[in-house]
C-alpha positions as CSV (number, residue, x, y, z in Angstrom):
1,X,-7.8,-1.3,14.3
2,X,-9.4,-1.5,10.8
3,X,-7.5,1.2,8.9
4,X,-8.2,3.1,5.8
5,X,-5.9,4.4,3.0
6,X,-4.6,7.9,3.0
7,X,-6.1,10.1,0.3
8,X,-3.9,11.5,-2.5
9,X,-1.9,14.4,-1.0
10,X,-2.5,17.7,-2.7
11,X,0.1,18.6,-5.2
12,X,1.1,22.3,-5.0
13,X,0.4,22.5,-8.7
14,X,-2.8,20.5,-8.7
15,X,-6.4,21.5,-7.8
16,X,-9.7,19.9,-8.6
17,X,-10.7,20.2,-12.3
18,X,-14.3,20.9,-11.2
19,X,-13.0,23.8,-9.0
20,X,-10.9,25.1,-12.0
21,X,-14.0,25.0,-14.2
22,X,-16.1,26.7,-11.5
23,X,-13.6,29.5,-11.0
24,X,-13.3,30.2,-14.7
25,X,-17.1,30.1,-15.1
26,X,-18.5,31.9,-12.0
27,X,-21.8,32.5,-13.7
28,X,-22.5,28.8,-13.4
29,X,-22.4,29.1,-9.6
30,X,-24.9,31.9,-9.3
31,X,-28.3,30.8,-8.1
32,X,-31.1,31.3,-10.6
33,X,-34.5,29.8,-9.9
34,X,-35.5,29.6,-13.5
35,X,-32.9,26.9,-14.3
36,X,-31.8,24.9,-11.4
37,X,-30.5,22.0,-13.5
38,X,-27.5,24.2,-14.4
39,X,-26.1,23.9,-10.9
40,X,-26.3,20.2,-10.4
41,X,-23.1,18.3,-9.7
42,X,-23.6,16.1,-12.7
43,X,-23.7,19.2,-14.9
44,X,-20.3,20.4,-13.5
45,X,-18.8,16.9,-14.0
46,X,-20.1,16.8,-17.6
47,X,-18.6,20.2,-18.3
48,X,-15.3,19.2,-16.6
49,X,-15.0,16.1,-18.7
50,X,-15.6,18.1,-21.8
51,X,-12.8,20.5,-20.9
52,X,-10.4,17.7,-20.1
53,X,-11.1,16.0,-23.4
54,X,-10.3,19.3,-25.2
55,X,-7.1,19.6,-23.2
56,X,-6.1,16.0,-24.0
57,X,-6.6,16.6,-27.7
58,X,-4.4,19.7,-27.5
59,X,-1.7,17.5,-25.9
60,X,-2.0,18.5,-22.3
61,X,-0.4,15.6,-20.4
62,X,-1.7,16.7,-17.0
63,X,-5.3,16.4,-18.3
64,X,-4.9,12.6,-18.5
65,X,-4.3,12.4,-14.8
66,X,-7.0,15.0,-14.0
67,X,-9.5,12.9,-15.9
68,X,-8.5,9.8,-14.1
69,X,-8.8,11.6,-10.8
70,X,-12.2,12.9,-11.7
71,X,-13.3,9.4,-12.4
72,X,-11.9,8.3,-9.0
73,X,-13.6,11.0,-7.1
74,X,-16.9,10.2,-8.7
75,X,-16.5,6.5,-7.8
76,X,-16.1,5.4,-11.4
77,X,-13.2,3.1,-10.4
78,X,-12.9,0.9,-13.4
79,X,-12.6,4.0,-15.7
80,X,-10.1,5.6,-13.2
81,X,-8.0,2.4,-13.1
82,X,-7.8,2.2,-16.9
83,X,-6.8,5.9,-17.1
84,X,-4.1,5.6,-14.4
85,X,-2.7,2.4,-15.9
86,X,-2.3,4.2,-19.2
87,X,-0.2,7.0,-17.8
88,X,1.6,5.3,-14.8
89,X,5.0,5.4,-16.5
90,X,4.8,9.2,-16.8
91,X,2.8,10.3,-13.7
92,X,3.7,9.5,-10.1
93,X,0.3,10.5,-8.8
94,X,-1.2,7.9,-11.1
95,X,1.1,5.3,-9.5
96,X,0.0,6.4,-6.0
97,X,-3.7,6.1,-6.9
98,X,-3.1,2.7,-8.5
99,X,-1.5,1.6,-5.2
100,X,-4.5,2.7,-3.3
101,X,-6.9,1.1,-5.7
102,X,-5.1,-2.3,-6.0
103,X,-4.7,-2.5,-2.2
104,X,-8.3,-1.5,-1.4
105,X,-9.9,-3.4,-4.3
106,X,-11.4,-0.4,-6.0
107,X,-12.3,-1.3,-9.6
108,X,-10.3,-4.4,-9.3
109,X,-9.8,-7.4,-6.9
110,X,-7.3,-6.6,-4.2
111,X,-3.8,-7.7,-5.0
112,X,-0.1,-7.3,-4.2
113,X,0.3,-4.5,-6.8
114,X,-0.9,-2.1,-4.2
115,X,2.2,-2.7,-2.0
116,X,4.5,-2.7,-5.1
117,X,3.3,0.7,-6.2
118,X,3.6,2.2,-2.7
119,X,7.2,0.9,-2.5
120,X,7.9,2.5,-5.9
121,X,6.8,5.9,-4.6
122,X,8.8,5.7,-1.4
123,X,12.0,4.6,-3.2
124,X,11.7,7.1,-6.1
125,X,14.6,9.7,-6.1
126,X,12.4,12.1,-8.2
127,X,11.9,15.4,-6.3
128,X,8.3,15.7,-7.7
129,X,7.4,12.6,-5.7
130,X,8.3,14.1,-2.3
131,X,4.7,15.2,-1.5
132,X,3.6,11.6,-2.0
133,X,6.2,9.7,0.0
134,X,4.9,10.4,3.5
135,X,1.4,9.2,2.5
136,X,2.8,6.2,0.7
137,X,4.8,5.3,3.8
138,X,1.7,5.4,5.9
139,X,-0.1,3.1,3.4
140,X,2.8,0.7,3.3
141,X,2.8,0.7,7.1
142,X,-0.8,-0.2,7.0
143,X,0.0,-3.2,4.8
144,X,2.6,-4.4,7.3
145,X,0.2,-3.9,10.2
146,X,-2.6,-5.8,8.4
147,X,-0.3,-8.4,6.8
148,X,-1.7,-7.9,3.3
149,X,0.7,-8.3,0.4
150,X,3.6,-8.5,2.9
151,X,4.4,-10.5,5.9
152,X,2.7,-9.0,9.0
153,X,5.1,-6.9,11.1
154,X,4.2,-4.4,13.8
155,X,7.9,-3.4,13.9
156,X,8.0,-2.5,10.2
157,X,4.6,-0.8,10.4
158,X,5.8,1.4,13.3
159,X,9.0,2.2,11.5
160,X,7.1,3.3,8.4
161,X,4.5,5.3,10.3
162,X,7.3,7.1,12.2
163,X,8.9,8.0,8.9
164,X,5.5,9.2,7.5
165,X,4.8,11.2,10.7
166,X,8.1,13.0,10.4
167,X,8.3,14.3,14.0
168,X,4.9,16.0,13.7
169,X,5.6,17.9,10.5
170,X,2.2,19.3,9.4
171,X,3.3,18.7,5.7
172,X,4.0,15.1,6.4
173,X,1.3,12.4,7.0
174,X,-1.0,13.7,9.7
175,X,-2.9,10.5,9.4
176,X,0.2,8.6,10.4
177,X,0.6,10.8,13.4
178,X,-2.9,10.0,14.5
179,X,-2.6,6.3,13.8
180,X,0.6,6.2,15.9
181,X,-1.5,7.6,18.8
182,X,-4.0,4.8,18.3
183,X,-1.2,2.2,17.9
184,X,0.6,3.1,21.1
185,X,-2.7,3.2,23.0
186,X,-3.7,-0.3,21.9
187,X,-0.5,-2.3,21.5
188,X,0.8,-4.6,24.3
189,X,2.3,-3.2,26.5
190,X,0.6,0.1,26.0
191,X,2.6,3.3,25.9
192,X,0.1,6.0,26.8
193,X,2.6,8.8,27.0
194,X,3.7,8.2,23.4
195,X,0.0,7.9,22.5
196,X,-0.8,11.2,24.0
197,X,2.3,12.8,22.3
198,X,1.2,11.7,18.8
199,X,-2.4,12.5,19.3
200,X,-1.3,16.0,20.4
201,X,0.8,16.4,17.3
202,X,-2.0,15.2,15.0
203,X,-4.6,17.3,16.7
204,X,-2.4,20.3,16.4
205,X,-2.2,19.6,12.7
206,X,-6.0,19.5,12.4
207,X,-6.7,15.8,12.8
208,X,-10.3,15.2,14.0
209,X,-9.9,11.7,15.2
210,X,-7.0,12.6,17.5
211,X,-8.9,15.6,18.9
212,X,-11.5,13.2,20.2
213,X,-8.9,10.8,21.5
214,X,-7.2,13.6,23.4
215,X,-10.5,14.4,25.1
216,X,-10.8,10.9,26.3
217,X,-7.2,10.7,27.5
218,X,-7.7,13.9,29.5
219,X,-11.1,12.6,30.8
220,X,-9.6,9.4,32.2
221,X,-6.1,10.5,32.9
222,X,-4.5,8.2,30.3
223,X,-0.9,9.3,29.5
224,X,-1.6,12.7,31.1
225,X,-2.9,14.2,34.3
226,X,-6.7,14.0,34.4
227,X,-8.3,17.3,33.4
228,X,-12.0,17.3,33.0
229,X,-12.1,20.9,31.7
230,X,-9.6,20.1,28.9
231,X,-11.4,16.9,28.2
232,X,-14.7,18.5,27.6
233,X,-13.1,21.3,25.5
234,X,-11.6,18.7,23.2
235,X,-14.7,16.4,23.1
236,X,-17.1,19.3,22.4
237,X,-14.9,20.8,19.7
238,X,-14.4,17.4,18.1
239,X,-18.2,16.7,18.4
240,X,-19.0,20.0,16.7
241,X,-16.6,19.1,13.9
242,X,-18.4,15.8,13.3
243,X,-16.4,13.3,15.4
244,X,-19.2,10.7,16.2
245,X,-17.1,8.8,18.7
246,X,-16.6,12.1,20.6
247,X,-20.4,12.7,20.4
248,X,-21.1,9.2,21.8
249,X,-18.7,9.8,24.7
250,X,-20.3,13.2,25.5
251,X,-23.7,11.3,25.7
252,X,-22.1,9.0,28.2
253,X,-20.7,12.0,30.2
254,X,-24.1,13.8,30.2
255,X,-25.8,10.6,31.4
256,X,-23.4,10.0,34.2
257,X,-23.7,13.6,35.3
258,X,-27.5,13.3,35.3
259,X,-28.0,15.9,32.6
260,X,-30.7,13.6,31.2
261,X,-32.6,16.2,29.0
262,X,-29.3,17.1,27.3
263,X,-28.4,13.4,27.1
264,X,-31.7,12.5,25.4
265,X,-31.6,15.3,22.9
266,X,-28.0,14.7,21.9
267,X,-28.2,10.9,21.9
268,X,-31.4,10.8,19.7
269,X,-29.7,12.6,16.9
270,X,-26.6,10.3,17.0
271,X,-28.6,7.1,17.5
272,X,-30.7,7.9,14.4
273,X,-27.7,7.8,12.0
274,X,-28.3,5.3,9.3
275,X,-25.7,2.6,9.7
276,X,-25.7,1.6,6.0
277,X,-25.4,5.1,4.4
278,X,-24.3,7.5,7.1
279,X,-21.3,5.7,8.4
280,X,-19.4,5.5,5.1
281,X,-20.4,9.2,4.3
282,X,-19.2,10.4,7.7
283,X,-16.0,8.5,7.4
284,X,-15.3,10.0,4.0
285,X,-16.1,13.6,5.1
286,X,-14.3,13.5,8.5
287,X,-11.6,10.9,7.8
288,X,-12.4,9.2,11.1
289,X,-12.2,5.4,11.2
290,X,-15.6,3.7,10.6
291,X,-14.8,1.4,13.6
292,X,-15.0,4.4,15.9
293,X,-17.9,6.0,14.2
294,X,-19.9,2.8,14.7
295,X,-18.8,2.6,18.3
296,X,-20.0,6.2,18.9
297,X,-23.4,5.5,17.4
298,X,-23.7,2.3,19.4
299,X,-22.9,4.1,22.6
300,X,-25.4,6.9,21.9
301,X,-28.0,4.2,21.0
302,X,-27.5,2.4,24.3
303,X,-27.8,5.4,26.5
304,X,-30.8,6.7,24.6
305,X,-32.4,3.3,25.2
306,X,-31.6,3.5,28.9
307,X,-33.3,6.9,29.2
308,X,-36.4,5.6,27.3
309,X,-36.5,2.6,29.5
310,X,-36.3,4.5,32.8
311,X,-38.1,7.7,31.7
312,X,-35.0,9.9,32.3
313,X,-35.4,13.2,30.5
314,X,-38.2,11.7,28.3
315,X,-41.4,9.8,28.7
316,X,-41.0,6.0,29.2
317,X,-41.3,4.0,26.0
318,X,-40.4,0.3,26.3
319,X,-40.8,-0.4,22.6
320,X,-38.5,2.5,21.5
321,X,-36.0,1.5,24.2
322,X,-35.9,-2.1,22.8
323,X,-35.3,-0.7,19.3
324,X,-32.3,1.3,20.4
325,X,-30.9,-1.4,22.6
326,X,-31.1,-3.7,19.6
327,X,-29.3,-1.2,17.4
328,X,-26.5,-0.9,20.0
329,X,-26.1,-4.7,20.1
330,X,-26.1,-4.9,16.3
331,X,-23.5,-2.2,15.8
332,X,-21.1,-3.2,18.6
333,X,-22.1,-6.3,20.6
334,X,-18.9,-6.1,22.8
335,X,-19.6,-2.5,23.9
336,X,-23.3,-3.3,24.4
337,X,-22.3,-6.2,26.7
338,X,-20.0,-4.0,28.7
339,X,-22.6,-1.4,29.2
340,X,-25.2,-4.0,30.1
341,X,-22.8,-5.3,32.8
342,X,-22.7,-1.7,34.2
343,X,-26.5,-1.9,34.5
344,X,-26.4,-5.2,36.3
345,X,-23.9,-3.7,38.8
346,X,-26.1,-0.6,39.1
347,X,-23.3,1.7,37.9
348,X,-25.5,3.3,35.2
């Protein structure tokens, strides 16, 4: 698994500075054709920075963090890093963000400070840090799982993720709950009952990745009795919410059930995602792992190519089929090889 960091948990007393500005200035959100520049995101950011500067001059300590967070959300990582470093002794949220940035190499080369800062959050006795500790434990568990900044240890990663998951608490790290589902489904030996339990907890708390995973577990009877109706319910809901891996598996289901017209229509949209720009954007919006987004696109590309090659639900087009086969191979050569073997054995 190629994991990602958990985003900064929402502080009960914190909301986006752009949202604050927008709520205090509703006239700027009204659509007026005569001056569309007024509504551009860049305009809101500029206004937000101006407000923050005024608040900092007035001595508002929270404004320092909000400005750093705004830089971070805009992808201005060097500016964000500088701002968070300046206030890290007074603001735990700044420490958390520094941990993420140093670990992931945002605005700075990756280094062990990322692990150091996450440990500092977990070990802090300050009650104001409580909302950060579950997320920090997830991130530290990721470090042990990947062996970056610490000695690799699945045991320690599992311990930290279990702490972060907090028995399915919706206010804990839902991401840790989902990752535990993936972890138990992929480790050796597999523990599919535990995987199903944690995906169920995460899905119940709104996790999109786990909703798709539950669909597949129901579909194939992994960790639970096979239930096609429940599987399709989960997969379709997850697909509608933007889970690309669920979308790819629905394409496969439609193909195998010989719903070729539906397969072609659905697979074309997924197969045409741009691998350079769309995958990072989808991962950011859905919080699904890029690895599974890529796999979903590869799966859709392969089955779309197969329909084009055989003229199933669409006119034959060998050139287009070759294009989509190539895309599937480029995105996930292992999956493409597995599907090609199914063709050889006449299973698809």
